[in-house]
Backbone as ProteinMPNN parsed JSONL, in Angstrom:
{"seq_chain_A": "XXXXXXXXXXXXXXXXXXXXXXXXXXXXXXXXXXXXXXXXXXXXXXXXXXXXXXXXXXXXXXXXXXXXXXXXXXXXXXXXXXXX", "coords_chain_A": {"N_chain_A": [[-33.119, 2.985, 0.793], [-31.627, 0.705, -2.015], [-29.004, -1.58, -1.64], [-26.471, -3.216, -3.09], [-24.117, -6.65, -2.883], [-21.203, -6.077, -3.346], [-18.086, -7.126, -3.044], [-15.431, -7.253, -1.314], [-13.472, -6.727, 1.652], [-9.961, -7.363, 1.021], [-7.469, -6.376, 2.669], [-5.494, -4.149, 4.269], [-4.514, -0.867, 4.43], [-2.403, 0.61, 6.939], [-1.3, 2.785, 7.181], [-1.084, 4.509, 5.551], [-4.201, 4.429, 5.009], [-4.938, 2.933, 3.115], [-7.829, 0.724, 1.731], [-8.065, -2.842, 0.419], [-9.889, -3.796, -2.008], [-11.829, -7.023, -2.871], [-13.603, -7.517, -6.241], [-17.011, -8.347, -6.689], [-18.647, -7.096, -8.423], [-19.68, -4.664, -10.757], [-17.339, -1.394, -10.069], [-17.677, 2.413, -10.099], [-15.844, 5.331, -10.2], [-17.351, 7.473, -8.136], [-19.586, 6.264, -6.866], [-20.951, 5.315, -4.223], [-20.204, 3.661, -1.323], [-21.467, 1.183, 1.086], [-19.801, -0.265, 3.766], [-19.485, -2.529, 5.487], [-18.702, -4.311, 8.983], [-17.902, -6.492, 11.624], [-16.168, -4.774, 13.585], [-17.138, -2.014, 12.651], [-18.589, 0.67, 10.655], [-19.038, 1.943, 7.612], [-20.071, 4.732, 5.795], [-19.393, 5.624, 2.45], [-17.965, 7.513, -0.421], [-16.657, 7.242, -3.502], [-13.767, 8.927, -4.728], [-11.703, 7.997, -5.815], [-9.536, 5.585, -7.177], [-7.146, 2.924, -7.354], [-6.093, 0.155, -9.737], [-4.162, -1.971, -9.822], [-1.736, -0.801, -9.149], [-2.451, 1.726, -11.075], [-3.776, 4.311, -11.733], [-7.656, 3.888, -11.842], [-10.995, 4.976, -13.204], [-13.044, 3.424, -12.913], [-13.703, -0.068, -12.229], [-13.768, -3.908, -12.785], [-15.953, -6.933, -12.165], [-13.897, -9.228, -10.127], [-11.81, -7.598, -10.306], [-8.386, -6.449, -7.897], [-9.261, -3.654, -6.451], [-7.969, -0.432, -4.843], [-8.392, 1.921, -2.401], [-9.241, 5.034, -1.043], [-9.51, 4.9, 2.506], [-10.853, 7.145, 5.274], [-11.395, 6.191, 7.149], [-10.069, 2.794, 9.721], [-10.553, -0.181, 7.595], [-11.645, -3.84, 7.843], [-9.697, -6.903, 7.109], [-11.999, -9.202, 5.397], [-13.89, -7.612, 5.7], [-17.713, -6.728, 4.696], [-18.688, -5.344, 1.742], [-20.839, -3.1, -0.379], [-22.684, -1.462, -2.705], [-24.274, 1.491, -2.688], [-27.264, 2.285, -4.093], [-28.996, 5.013, -6.208]], "CA_chain_A": [[-32.105, 2.711, -0.444], [-30.774, -0.769, -2.316], [-27.793, -1.896, -1.509], [-25.716, -4.606, -3.139], [-22.643, -6.416, -1.673], [-20.281, -6.15, -4.427], [-16.983, -7.308, -2.976], [-14.75, -8.027, 0.422], [-12.01, -5.829, 2.046], [-8.771, -8.448, 1.538], [-6.035, -6.279, 3.073], [-5.635, -2.415, 4.61], [-2.698, -0.788, 4.974], [-2.897, 1.602, 7.991], [0.036, 3.927, 7.886], [-1.787, 5.248, 3.893], [-5.027, 4.558, 5.027], [-5.516, 2.399, 1.615], [-8.321, -0.902, 1.372], [-8.086, -3.528, -0.971], [-11.462, -4.9, -2.282], [-11.446, -8.014, -4.482], [-14.283, -7.116, -6.176], [-17.399, -9.831, -7.727], [-19.425, -6.741, -9.327], [-18.43, -3.492, -11.094], [-17.583, -0.212, -9.036], [-16.273, 3.586, -10.701], [-15.805, 6.548, -9.095], [-18.219, 7.988, -8.262], [-20.018, 5.669, -6.387], [-21.659, 5.612, -2.896], [-20.864, 2.073, -1.237], [-21.159, 1.008, 2.985], [-17.989, -1.127, 4.464], [-20.111, -3.284, 6.977], [-17.739, -5.471, 9.434], [-17.856, -6.795, 12.848], [-15.997, -3.75, 14.419], [-17.848, -0.829, 12.671], [-20.07, 0.217, 9.833], [-19.033, 3.295, 7.428], [-20.448, 4.889, 4.173], [-18.069, 6.345, 1.59], [-18.41, 8.0, -1.691], [-15.157, 6.651, -4.02], [-13.609, 9.848, -5.222], [-10.802, 7.704, -6.745], [-9.049, 4.372, -7.136], [-6.429, 2.395, -8.568], [-6.165, -0.806, -10.291], [-2.275, -2.58, -9.619], [-1.225, 0.994, -8.976], [-2.764, 2.209, -11.944], [-5.57, 4.954, -11.656], [-8.981, 3.817, -12.508], [-12.365, 5.008, -13.432], [-13.942, 1.688, -13.394], [-13.425, -1.316, -11.755], [-15.024, -5.106, -13.012], [-15.875, -8.495, -11.279], [-12.445, -9.845, -10.098], [-10.29, -6.681, -9.877], [-8.944, -6.143, -6.95], [-9.151, -2.177, -6.185], [-7.642, 0.187, -4.224], [-9.701, 2.664, -2.416], [-8.205, 5.528, 0.46], [-10.615, 5.718, 3.155], [-11.233, 8.35, 5.946], [-11.127, 5.32, 8.667], [-10.343, 1.336, 9.321], [-11.378, -1.445, 7.328], [-10.957, -4.457, 8.223], [-10.519, -7.942, 6.0], [-13.344, -9.905, 5.862], [-15.5, -6.35, 5.656], [-18.056, -6.489, 2.797], [-18.458, -3.934, 0.494], [-21.833, -2.818, -0.918], [-22.891, -0.315, -3.296], [-25.811, 1.939, -2.579], [-27.648, 2.583, -5.632], [-29.481, 6.029, -6.066]], "C_chain_A": [[-31.728, 1.598, -0.56], [-29.903, -0.971, -2.185], [-27.637, -3.544, -2.07], [-24.651, -5.284, -2.725], [-21.983, -6.311, -3.553], [-18.979, -6.447, -4.194], [-16.623, -7.237, -1.631], [-13.702, -7.148, 0.316], [-11.051, -6.982, 1.748], [-7.453, -7.698, 2.277], [-6.117, -4.813, 3.327], [-4.462, -2.076, 5.111], [-3.023, 0.755, 5.553], [-2.221, 2.56, 8.028], [-0.234, 5.158, 6.414], [-3.38, 4.854, 3.994], [-5.905, 4.153, 3.819], [-6.064, 0.802, 2.147], [-8.514, -1.195, 0.039], [-9.177, -4.114, -0.861], [-11.289, -5.425, -3.252], [-13.094, -7.416, -4.601], [-15.262, -8.271, -6.87], [-18.605, -8.696, -8.284], [-18.333, -5.664, -9.617], [-18.573, -2.121, -10.373], [-16.807, 1.13, -10.327], [-16.33, 4.519, -9.683], [-16.621, 7.126, -9.016], [-19.483, 7.134, -7.099], [-20.045, 5.598, -5.275], [-21.561, 3.903, -2.126], [-20.212, 2.76, 0.248], [-19.986, -0.06, 3.086], [-19.12, -1.904, 5.554], [-18.803, -4.309, 7.667], [-18.637, -5.126, 10.662], [-17.339, -5.646, 13.89], [-16.885, -2.065, 14.008], [-18.593, -0.965, 11.289], [-19.352, 2.115, 8.824], [-19.701, 3.311, 5.813], [-19.675, 5.616, 3.283], [-18.468, 6.406, 0.275], [-16.579, 7.645, -2.183], [-15.153, 7.664, -5.068], [-12.261, 9.214, -6.285], [-10.576, 6.46, -6.401], [-7.954, 4.068, -7.868], [-6.789, 0.361, -8.563], [-4.807, -1.517, -10.412], [-1.545, -0.812, -9.718], [-1.61, 1.955, -10.119], [-3.78, 3.192, -11.67], [-6.342, 4.76, -12.685], [-10.14, 4.784, -12.647], [-13.474, 4.467, -13.072], [-13.284, 0.453, -12.835], [-14.437, -2.711, -12.719], [-14.906, -5.852, -11.6], [-14.364, -8.778, -11.304], [-11.365, -8.927, -10.04], [-9.59, -6.601, -8.681], [-8.929, -4.44, -6.541], [-8.802, -1.728, -5.077], [-7.899, 1.236, -3.315], [-9.096, 3.055, -1.097], [-9.289, 5.884, 1.17], [-10.236, 6.465, 4.457], [-10.68, 7.37, 7.094], [-10.502, 4.183, 8.603], [-10.806, 0.539, 9.4], [-10.777, -2.39, 7.922], [-10.596, -5.91, 7.31], [-11.247, -8.405, 6.351], [-14.999, -9.05, 5.924], [-16.293, -6.527, 4.51], [-18.144, -5.311, 2.829], [-19.858, -3.935, -0.23], [-21.901, -1.47, -1.714], [-24.41, -0.06, -3.138], [-26.186, 2.591, -3.661], [-28.706, 3.716, -5.031], [-29.121, 6.812, -5.417]], "O_chain_A": [[-31.379, 1.049, 0.485], [-29.372, -0.219, -3.002], [-28.232, -4.578, -1.767], [-23.941, -4.558, -2.03], [-22.543, -6.521, -4.629], [-18.308, -6.077, -5.158], [-17.511, -7.159, -0.782], [-13.112, -6.816, -0.712], [-11.435, -7.917, 2.451], [-6.447, -8.382, 2.463], [-6.85, -4.187, 2.561], [-3.664, -2.624, 5.871], [-3.591, 1.701, 5.007], [-2.434, 3.367, 8.934], [0.261, 6.279, 6.299], [-3.937, 4.976, 2.903], [-7.0, 4.601, 3.478], [-5.372, -0.062, 2.686], [-8.853, -0.562, -0.961], [-9.53, -4.824, 0.081], [-10.833, -4.968, -4.3], [-13.756, -6.997, -3.651], [-14.696, -9.123, -7.555], [-19.633, -9.272, -8.641], [-17.159, -5.508, -9.284], [-19.687, -1.687, -10.081], [-15.867, 0.958, -11.103], [-16.795, 4.429, -8.547], [-16.925, 7.58, -10.119], [-20.279, 7.927, -6.596], [-18.916, 5.85, -4.853], [-22.463, 3.073, -2.243], [-19.449, 3.659, 0.605], [-19.44, -0.499, 2.075], [-19.309, -1.269, 6.591], [-18.059, -4.959, 6.933], [-19.494, -4.269, 10.876], [-17.952, -5.517, 14.949], [-17.164, -1.202, 14.84], [-19.061, -1.989, 10.792], [-19.283, 3.191, 9.417], [-19.814, 2.413, 4.98], [-19.243, 6.587, 3.903], [-19.202, 5.553, -0.223], [-15.584, 7.758, -1.467], [-15.936, 7.681, -6.017], [-11.893, 9.803, -7.302], [-11.203, 5.996, -5.45], [-7.665, 4.704, -8.881], [-7.4, -0.375, -7.788], [-4.448, -1.499, -11.589], [-0.98, -0.088, -10.538], [-1.044, 3.048, -10.096], [-4.838, 2.683, -11.299], [-6.194, 5.084, -13.863], [-9.988, 5.638, -11.773], [-14.606, 4.937, -12.949], [-12.152, 0.172, -13.229], [-15.551, -2.505, -13.201], [-14.282, -5.664, -10.556], [-13.675, -8.603, -12.309], [-10.206, -9.258, -9.791], [-10.513, -6.734, -7.878], [-7.757, -4.346, -6.177], [-9.159, -2.383, -4.098], [-6.997, 1.951, -3.753], [-8.62, 2.297, -0.252], [-10.017, 6.825, 0.855], [-9.039, 6.331, 4.709], [-9.73, 7.659, 7.823], [-10.095, 4.015, 7.454], [-11.404, 0.081, 10.373], [-9.691, -2.244, 8.482], [-11.561, -6.065, 6.562], [-11.533, -8.329, 7.546], [-16.193, -9.324, 6.05], [-15.772, -6.507, 3.395], [-17.817, -4.438, 3.633], [-20.042, -5.016, -0.79], [-21.226, -0.497, -1.375], [-25.379, -0.801, -3.303], [-25.466, 3.448, -4.173], [-29.211, 3.643, -3.911], [-29.73, 7.879, -5.342]]}, "name": "protein", "num_of_chains": 1, "seq": "XXXXXXXXXXXXXXXXXXXXXXXXXXXXXXXXXXXXXXXXXXXXXXXXXXXXXXXXXXXXXXXXXXXXXXXXXXXXXXXXXXXX"}
């Protein structure tokens, strides 16, 4: 499957398991992403996201999207959208 880098993790709130991702390409609910970092790698289906604390179905390049994860992601981890 093809992957395209679409952003970078800027912050992670451990108490609520939410990562903030600065996007360089569009992302929408239903997309599958892979987080790649020094400590871990995970695949995640985007089931919901927020922009400025408002629920959103899609985000564009430049947005800071908040997404809930099942495990810790770290600032500097890269975010890749999985095509197909």
